[in-house]
C-alpha positions as MATLAB code, in Angstrom:
seq = 'MALAEAGARGRLLRWPRVLLFGDSITEYCFQENGWGAYLAERLVRKCDVLNRGISGYNTRWAKLILPRLIPESTNADSIVAVTIFFGANDSALKELNPKQHVPLEEYAANLKSMVHYLKSVDITADRIILITPPPLQESAWEKACLAKGDKLNRCNATTGQYAQACVQVARECSTDVLDLWTLMQKNQDFSSYLCDGLHLSAKGNSFLAAQLWSRLENKLSALPSLLPYWRDVDHTNPEASLL';
ca = [
       0.000    0.000    0.000;
       2.820    2.402    0.884;
       4.419    1.880   -2.548;
       1.094    2.453   -4.272;
       0.573    5.660   -2.341;
       4.074    6.849   -3.185;
       3.468    6.130   -6.846;
       0.220    8.059   -6.761;
       1.884   11.086   -5.179;
       5.000   11.093   -7.329;
       5.277   12.163  -10.954;
       5.698    9.368  -13.462;
       9.333    9.096  -14.489;
       9.741    9.047  -18.252;
      13.226    8.526  -19.588;
      13.879   10.273  -22.918;
      14.819    7.776  -25.619;
      17.452    7.484  -28.324;
      16.478    4.830  -30.866;
      19.150    3.122  -32.980;
      17.550    1.559  -36.067;
      19.614   -0.458  -38.494;
      21.002   -3.805  -39.601;
      23.600   -6.076  -37.979;
      26.075   -3.214  -37.485;
      23.460   -1.725  -35.181;
      22.363   -5.051  -33.670;
      25.945   -5.734  -32.558;
      26.489   -2.212  -31.193;
      25.887   -3.189  -27.553;
      28.651   -5.766  -27.553;
      31.794   -5.000  -25.558;
      33.210   -1.640  -26.694;
      30.346   -1.249  -29.168;
      29.271    2.176  -30.384;
      25.782    1.810  -28.879;
      27.240    0.844  -25.511;
      29.419    3.959  -25.675;
      26.354    6.144  -26.212;
      24.446    4.396  -23.430;
      27.328    5.010  -21.011;
      27.524    8.685  -21.973;
      23.778    9.113  -21.529;
      23.195    7.060  -18.394;
      20.471    8.662  -16.215;
      19.692   11.038  -19.072;
      18.276    8.768  -21.812;
      17.429    5.185  -22.595;
      19.422    4.100  -25.641;
      17.335    1.479  -27.449;
      18.914   -1.022  -29.826;
      16.596   -1.752  -32.730;
      19.167   -3.318  -35.017;
      17.992   -6.330  -37.027;
      20.743   -8.397  -38.609;
      20.474   -8.947  -42.350;
      17.687   -6.435  -42.940;
      17.549   -3.932  -45.771;
      15.543   -0.729  -46.228;
      12.734   -2.552  -48.060;
      11.989   -4.512  -44.889;
      12.940   -1.711  -42.501;
      10.355    0.747  -43.811;
       7.650   -1.861  -43.152;
       8.562   -2.384  -39.515;
       9.392    1.204  -38.530;
       5.722    2.069  -37.786;
       5.613   -0.967  -35.498;
       8.650    0.312  -33.584;
       7.433    3.905  -33.405;
       3.647    3.845  -33.773;
       1.564    6.949  -34.380;
       0.507    6.853  -30.741;
       4.102    7.371  -29.567;
       4.827   10.436  -27.472;
       7.224   12.028  -29.968;
       8.637   14.398  -27.359;
      10.129   11.411  -25.526;
      12.257   10.469  -28.558;
      15.239   12.803  -28.634;
      17.174   11.145  -31.466;
      16.795    8.393  -34.067;
      19.594    6.919  -36.171;
      18.778    5.171  -39.457;
      21.730    3.006  -40.477;
      21.125    0.818  -43.517;
      22.864    0.145  -46.816;
      25.381   -2.607  -46.158;
      22.781   -5.193  -47.205;
      20.913   -3.107  -49.777;
      24.177   -2.692  -51.699;
      24.786   -6.446  -52.022;
      25.238   -7.456  -55.666;
      21.914   -8.495  -57.168;
      23.218  -11.457  -59.155;
      24.980  -12.952  -56.115;
      22.703  -11.893  -53.254;
      19.221  -11.142  -54.646;
      17.441  -11.615  -51.315;
      19.150   -8.694  -49.576;
      19.839   -6.505  -52.615;
      17.721   -3.382  -53.072;
      18.181   -1.254  -56.216;
      19.877    2.078  -55.613;
      16.850    4.206  -56.517;
      14.589    2.165  -54.248;
      17.112    2.395  -51.417;
      16.979    6.186  -51.599;
      13.182    6.145  -51.805;
      12.975    3.846  -48.780;
      15.187    6.146  -46.708;
      13.008    9.103  -47.683;
       9.911    7.123  -46.762;
      11.280    6.399  -43.291;
      12.275   10.006  -42.697;
       8.867   11.210  -43.872;
       7.163    8.728  -41.572;
       9.148    9.957  -38.570;
       8.249   13.533  -39.423;
       4.586   12.517  -39.723;
       4.624   11.372  -36.096;
       6.234   14.663  -35.031;
       9.851   13.516  -34.789;
      11.488   16.540  -36.320;
      14.341   16.457  -38.838;
      16.843   17.797  -36.309;
      16.383   14.602  -34.274;
      17.080   12.246  -37.202;
      20.565   11.123  -38.217;
      21.165    9.016  -41.313;
      24.330    6.901  -41.309;
      25.843    5.616  -44.536;
      27.203    2.076  -44.769;
      30.901    1.826  -43.952;
      33.382    1.025  -46.724;
      33.810   -2.627  -47.677;
      37.239   -4.251  -47.444;
      36.770   -6.705  -50.291;
      39.588   -9.178  -49.671;
      38.579   -9.715  -46.028;
      34.882  -10.022  -46.891;
      35.692  -12.454  -49.693;
      37.372  -14.717  -47.137;
      34.247  -14.558  -44.975;
      32.081  -15.410  -47.997;
      34.292  -18.291  -49.096;
      34.193  -19.742  -45.571;
      30.409  -20.028  -46.032;
      30.720  -21.498  -49.516;
      29.721  -18.227  -51.198;
      31.379  -15.888  -53.668;
      32.243  -12.280  -52.934;
      28.781  -10.684  -52.965;
      29.581   -7.007  -52.392;
      32.060   -4.456  -53.678;
      33.244   -1.182  -52.209;
      32.529    0.944  -55.275;
      28.876   -0.119  -55.221;
      28.638    0.495  -51.477;
      29.972    3.978  -52.167;
      27.073    4.677  -54.528;
      24.629    3.799  -51.763;
      26.544    5.986  -49.333;
      26.295    8.912  -51.748;
      22.558    8.284  -52.126;
      22.159    8.338  -48.340;
      23.974   11.678  -48.134;
      21.731   13.079  -50.861;
      18.577   11.927  -49.073;
      19.760   13.625  -45.876;
      20.352   16.832  -47.830;
      16.905   16.701  -49.412;
      15.168   15.856  -46.116;
      17.189   18.355  -44.026;
      18.434   15.710  -41.593;
      21.928   15.250  -40.254;
      24.085   12.566  -41.863;
      27.190   10.661  -40.858;
      29.045    9.699  -44.031;
      30.922    6.767  -42.590;
      31.968    5.491  -46.028;
      33.896    8.685  -46.785;
      35.203    9.418  -43.299;
      36.703    5.976  -42.789;
      38.548    6.120  -46.098;
      40.327    9.342  -45.207;
      42.650    6.902  -43.509;
      44.202    5.148  -46.534;
      44.130    1.754  -44.833;
      40.593    1.555  -43.472;
      40.739   -2.229  -42.953;
      41.511   -1.761  -39.246;
      38.002   -0.320  -38.796;
      36.456   -3.638  -39.872;
      36.621   -7.084  -38.283;
      35.660   -9.122  -41.358;
      35.633   -6.582  -44.161;
      32.006   -5.592  -43.498;
      31.269   -5.343  -39.765;
      33.017   -2.978  -37.379;
      36.093   -3.855  -35.336;
      36.750   -2.363  -31.909;
      38.534    0.514  -33.627;
      35.641    0.974  -36.037;
      33.143    1.023  -33.184;
      35.219    3.636  -31.384;
      35.465    5.713  -34.556;
      31.714    5.605  -35.167;
      30.940    6.352  -31.527;
      33.142    9.456  -31.559;
      31.700   10.711  -34.840;
      28.137   10.134  -33.714;
      28.658   11.667  -30.290;
      30.015   14.836  -31.917;
      26.614   15.171  -33.604;
      24.574   14.274  -30.529;
      26.505   15.994  -27.757;
      25.060   19.477  -28.214;
      21.537   18.065  -28.436;
      21.699   15.634  -25.539;
      24.433   16.570  -23.078;
      22.305   19.383  -21.647;
      19.535   16.970  -20.709;
      19.187   16.846  -16.926;
      20.162   13.831  -14.909;
      17.078   11.966  -13.765;
      16.649   11.827   -9.985;
      18.969   13.686   -7.629;
      22.527   12.694   -6.790;
      22.450   10.498   -3.706;
      24.259   13.051   -1.512;
      21.500   15.543   -2.320;
      18.701   13.297   -1.081;
      17.286   14.421    2.259;
      17.744   11.197    4.215;
      15.455   12.421    6.978;
      12.644   13.044    4.505;
      13.446   11.202    1.223;
       9.935   11.775   -0.082;
      10.696   15.473   -0.375;
      13.603   14.702   -2.713;
      12.274   11.746   -4.652;
       8.547   12.311   -5.168;
];
């Protein structure tokens, strides 16, 4: 009864949310030293960082499930940032990986569709960040493909076309964009950013985390910490501090 009464008197605590939406590079981002884990650590007691990465997915499938992740009934004010991080699967070569491949024009249209949907539920453009696929290190990815009995089913030049399309969509939709494909290749040997030619290594996760935080810090670092620091709680009358 005492807990029920306390709950009735106190204001409902609603953590702001950062939603990370993408493919396997997002799904794996809460692993040790992952870029999502980095964000969650930086934002502890300020935001919930939600991992909505789905391994193997492309934008054709992603646009169908986005309204199920963020329905129209969502309190848009509680979502302070959304990342949309697809392209590594869309850019697979059609003749070798037709299931995941999405044509370039459709990929761009799907990204636009997702951004427009978010705007339609009052998540403004300044809270949306598109992330391009990272560059592909072909020799390492070919080894991974051969180990599964497959041929090399992606190439870096094609991935670059999808990255450019993502940047263009961000420009047209007035969202922020993190051009990972270009930024990682400023270092001539970008292979150290990747663990298998496609997915991020520890160094790649750290690189992405730093780049993404530079775009989020001004928006999110000023958010207040939720609940007072323990030394500030009045131990003789905790209700006064906590309810």
